[in-house]
DRENPA-3360 file (N, C-alpha, C; in nm, 2 decimals, always signed):
BEGIN
1 = XXXXXXXX = +12.46/+9.86/+9.43/+12.32/+9.89/+9.46/+12.23/+9.88/+9.34 ~ +12.29/+9.89/+9.22/+12.21/+9.88/+9.10/+12.15/+9.74/+9.08 ~ +12.23/+9.64/+9.12/+12.17/+9.50/+9.11/+12.05/+9.48/+9.20 ~ +12.05/+9.55/+9.31/+11.94/+9.54/+9.40/+11.81/+9.60/+9.34 ~ +11.83/+9.71/+9.27/+11.72/+9.77/+9.20/+11.67/+9.68/+9.08 ~ +11.76/+9.63/+9.01/+11.73/+9.54/+8.90/+11.65/+9.42/+8.95 ~ +11.71/+9.35/+9.05/+11.64/+9.23/+9.10/+11.51/+9.26/+9.16 ~ +11.49/+9.38/+9.23/+11.36/+9.42/+9.29/+11.26/+9.44/+9.17;
9 = XXXXXXXX = +11.30/+9.51/+9.07/+11.21/+9.53/+8.95/+11.17/+9.40/+8.89 ~ +11.27/+9.31/+8.88/+11.24/+9.17/+8.82/+11.14/+9.10/+8.91 ~ +11.16/+9.10/+9.04/+11.06/+9.04/+9.13/+10.92/+9.10/+9.12 ~ +10.92/+9.23/+9.11/+10.79/+9.30/+9.10/+10.72/+9.26/+8.97 ~ +10.79/+9.26/+8.86/+10.74/+9.22/+8.73/+10.68/+9.08/+8.73 ~ +10.76/+8.98/+8.78/+10.72/+8.84/+8.79/+10.60/+8.83/+8.89 ~ +10.60/+8.90/+8.99/+10.49/+8.89/+9.09/+10.36/+8.94/+9.03 ~ +10.37/+9.05/+8.95/+10.25/+9.10/+8.88/+10.20/+8.99/+8.78;
17 = XXXXXXXX = +10.29/+8.93/+8.71/+10.25/+8.83/+8.61/+10.19/+8.71/+8.68 ~ +10.25/+8.67/+8.79/+10.19/+8.55/+8.87/+10.06/+8.59/+8.92 ~ +10.04/+8.71/+8.98/+9.92/+8.75/+9.04/+9.80/+8.74/+8.93 ~ +9.83/+8.80/+8.82/+9.73/+8.80/+8.71/+9.70/+8.67/+8.65 ~ +9.80/+8.58/+8.65/+9.78/+8.44/+8.60/+9.69/+8.37/+8.69 ~ +9.71/+8.38/+8.83/+9.62/+8.32/+8.92/+9.48/+8.37/+8.91 ~ +9.46/+8.50/+8.90/+9.33/+8.55/+8.88/+9.26/+8.51/+8.75 ~ +9.34/+8.51/+8.65/+9.28/+8.46/+8.52/+9.24/+8.32/+8.52;
25 = XXXXXXXX = +9.33/+8.23/+8.58/+9.30/+8.09/+8.58/+9.17/+8.06/+8.67 ~ +9.16/+8.14/+8.78/+9.04/+8.12/+8.86/+8.92/+8.17/+8.78 ~ +8.93/+8.28/+8.71/+8.81/+8.32/+8.63/+8.78/+8.22/+8.52 ~ +8.88/+8.16/+8.46/+8.85/+8.06/+8.36/+8.79/+7.94/+8.42 ~ +8.83/+7.90/+8.54/+8.77/+7.79/+8.60/+8.62/+7.81/+8.64 ~ +8.59/+7.93/+8.68/+8.45/+7.96/+8.72/+8.37/+7.97/+8.59 ~ +8.42/+8.03/+8.49/+8.34/+8.06/+8.37/+8.32/+7.93/+8.28 ~ +8.43/+7.86/+8.26/+8.43/+7.75/+8.16/+8.44/+7.61/+8.21;
33 = XXXXXXXX = +8.46/+7.60/+8.34/+8.48/+7.46/+8.40/+8.61/+7.40/+8.35 ~ +8.60/+7.30/+8.27/+8.72/+7.23/+8.22/+8.77/+7.27/+8.09 ~ +8.74/+7.40/+8.05/+8.79/+7.45/+7.92/+8.94/+7.47/+7.93 ~ +9.00/+7.52/+7.83/+9.14/+7.55/+7.83/+9.18/+7.64/+7.94 ~ +9.27/+7.60/+8.02/+9.31/+7.67/+8.14/+9.46/+7.69/+8.14 ~ +9.51/+7.77/+8.23/+9.65/+7.79/+8.25/+9.71/+7.66/+8.32 ~ +9.81/+7.60/+8.27/+9.87/+7.48/+8.33/+9.93/+7.51/+8.46 ~ +9.92/+7.41/+8.55/+9.97/+7.42/+8.69/+10.12/+7.45/+8.68;
41 = XXXXXXXX = +10.19/+7.38/+8.59/+10.34/+7.40/+8.58/+10.37/+7.54/+8.54 ~ +10.28/+7.61/+8.46/+10.30/+7.75/+8.43/+10.29/+7.84/+8.55 ~ +10.18/+7.81/+8.63/+10.16/+7.89/+8.75/+10.28/+7.87/+8.85 ~ +10.32/+7.75/+8.87/+10.43/+7.72/+8.96/+10.56/+7.77/+8.91 ~ +10.58/+7.76/+8.78/+10.71/+7.80/+8.72/+10.72/+7.96/+8.73 ~ +10.61/+8.03/+8.71/+10.61/+8.17/+8.73/+10.64/+8.21/+8.88 ~ +10.59/+8.13/+8.97/+10.61/+8.15/+9.11/+10.76/+8.13/+9.14 ~ +10.81/+8.02/+9.09/+10.95/+7.98/+9.12/+11.05/+8.07/+9.05;
49 = XXXXXXXX = +11.02/+8.13/+8.94/+11.11/+8.22/+8.87/+11.11/+8.37/+8.92 ~ +11.04/+8.39/+9.03/+11.05/+8.53/+9.09/+10.91/+8.58/+9.13 ~ +10.81/+8.51/+9.10/+10.67/+8.57/+9.13/+10.61/+8.51/+9.25 ~ +10.69/+8.48/+9.35/+10.63/+8.42/+9.47/+10.54/+8.51/+9.55 ~ +10.57/+8.64/+9.56/+10.48/+8.73/+9.63/+10.35/+8.75/+9.55 ~ +10.35/+8.76/+9.42/+10.23/+8.77/+9.35/+10.15/+8.65/+9.35 ~ +10.22/+8.53/+9.34/+10.14/+8.40/+9.35/+10.08/+8.39/+9.48 ~ +10.15/+8.42/+9.59/+10.10/+8.41/+9.73/+9.97/+8.50/+9.74;
57 = XXXXXXXX = +9.98/+8.63/+9.70/+9.87/+8.72/+9.71/+9.75/+8.68/+9.61 ~ +9.79/+8.64/+9.49/+9.69/+8.60/+9.39/+9.61/+8.48/+9.44 ~ +9.68/+8.39/+9.50/+9.62/+8.27/+9.55/+9.52/+8.30/+9.66 ~ +9.55/+8.39/+9.75/+9.46/+8.43/+9.86/+9.34/+8.51/+9.80 ~ +9.37/+8.61/+9.72/+9.26/+8.69/+9.66/+9.16/+8.61/+9.58 ~ +9.21/+8.52/+9.50/+9.12/+8.44/+9.41/+9.07/+8.32/+9.48 ~ +9.12/+8.29/+9.60/+9.09/+8.16/+9.66/+9.11/+8.04/+9.56 ~ +9.23/+8.04/+9.50/+9.26/+7.95/+9.40/+9.37/+7.85/+9.44;
65 = XXXXXXXX = +9.35/+7.72/+9.42/+9.45/+7.62/+9.45/+9.49/+7.62/+9.60 ~ +9.40/+7.65/+9.68/+9.43/+7.66/+9.83/+9.44/+7.53/+9.89 ~ +9.38/+7.43/+9.84/+9.38/+7.29/+9.90/+9.50/+7.21/+9.84 ~ +9.58/+7.26/+9.75/+9.68/+7.18/+9.70/+9.81/+7.21/+9.78 ~ +9.86/+7.10/+9.84/+9.98/+7.12/+9.93/+10.10/+7.15/+9.85 ~ +10.12/+7.09/+9.73/+10.24/+7.12/+9.66/+10.24/+7.27/+9.61 ~ +10.13/+7.33/+9.59/+10.12/+7.47/+9.56/+10.17/+7.55/+9.68 ~ +10.12/+7.52/+9.80/+10.16/+7.59/+9.92/+10.31/+7.57/+9.94;
73 = XXXXXXXX = +10.36/+7.45/+9.93/+10.50/+7.43/+9.95/+10.59/+7.51/+9.85 ~ +10.55/+7.50/+9.73/+10.63/+7.57/+9.62/+10.63/+7.72/+9.65 ~ +10.51/+7.78/+9.68/+10.50/+7.92/+9.70/+10.58/+7.96/+9.82 ~ +10.57/+7.89/+9.93/+10.64/+7.93/+10.06/+10.79/+7.92/+10.04 ~ +10.84/+7.81/+9.98/+10.98/+7.79/+9.96/+11.04/+7.90/+9.87 ~ +10.97/+7.92/+9.76/+11.01/+8.02/+9.67/+11.01/+8.16/+9.73 ~ +10.91/+8.19/+9.81/+10.90/+8.32/+9.88/+11.02/+8.34/+9.97 ~ +11.05/+8.23/+10.05/+11.17/+8.24/+10.14/+11.30/+8.26/+10.06;
81 = XXXXXXXX = +11.32/+8.18/+9.96/+11.44/+8.20/+9.88/+11.46/+8.33/+9.81 ~ +11.35/+8.38/+9.76/+11.36/+8.51/+9.69/+11.38/+8.62/+9.78 ~ +11.32/+8.62/+9.90/+11.34/+8.72/+10.00/+11.48/+8.71/+10.06 ~ +11.53/+8.59/+10.08/+11.67/+8.57/+10.13/+11.77/+8.63/+10.03 ~ +11.75/+8.60/+9.90/+11.84/+8.65/+9.80/+11.84/+8.81/+9.80 ~ +11.72/+8.86/+9.81/+11.71/+9.01/+9.81/+11.77/+9.06/+9.94 ~ +11.75/+9.00/+10.05/+11.81/+9.04/+10.18/+11.96/+9.04/+10.17 ~ +12.02/+8.93/+10.12/+12.16/+8.92/+10.10/+12.22/+9.03/+10.01;
89 = XXXXXXXX = +12.15/+9.05/+9.90/+12.19/+9.16/+9.81/+12.19/+9.29/+9.87 ~ +12.09/+9.32/+9.95/+12.08/+9.45/+10.02/+12.19/+9.46/+10.12 ~ +12.21/+9.35/+10.20/+12.32/+9.35/+10.30/+12.45/+9.38/+10.24 ~ +12.49/+9.31/+10.13/+12.62/+9.33/+10.07/+12.63/+9.46/+10.00 ~ +12.52/+9.51/+9.95/+12.53/+9.65/+9.89/+12.55/+9.76/+9.99 ~ +12.49/+9.74/+10.11/+12.51/+9.84/+10.21/+12.65/+9.83/+10.27 ~ +12.70/+9.71/+10.29/+12.83/+9.69/+10.35/+12.95/+9.72/+10.26 ~ +12.92/+9.72/+10.13/+13.03/+9.75/+10.03/+13.07/+9.89/+10.03;
% end
């Protein structure tokens, strides 16, 4: 059960990071136009490495990158995979 808590904490941390990265990038886009912004691969990498929930929520709250299909695909696939792993971990922790 300890691994479930560790993985959950990791997902929460990465989600918070992704959420604030999306908000910050949107703020930078509004304020500075084409100034130095957060790279798309950084946003997607954070989503893929555990921050899918935060990226999903941050994208909706900030209305950021909503027309980019590869962002949607990456976020949805990452979200499904991360929740599936968490579900399997919980299932095996309860059954053990």
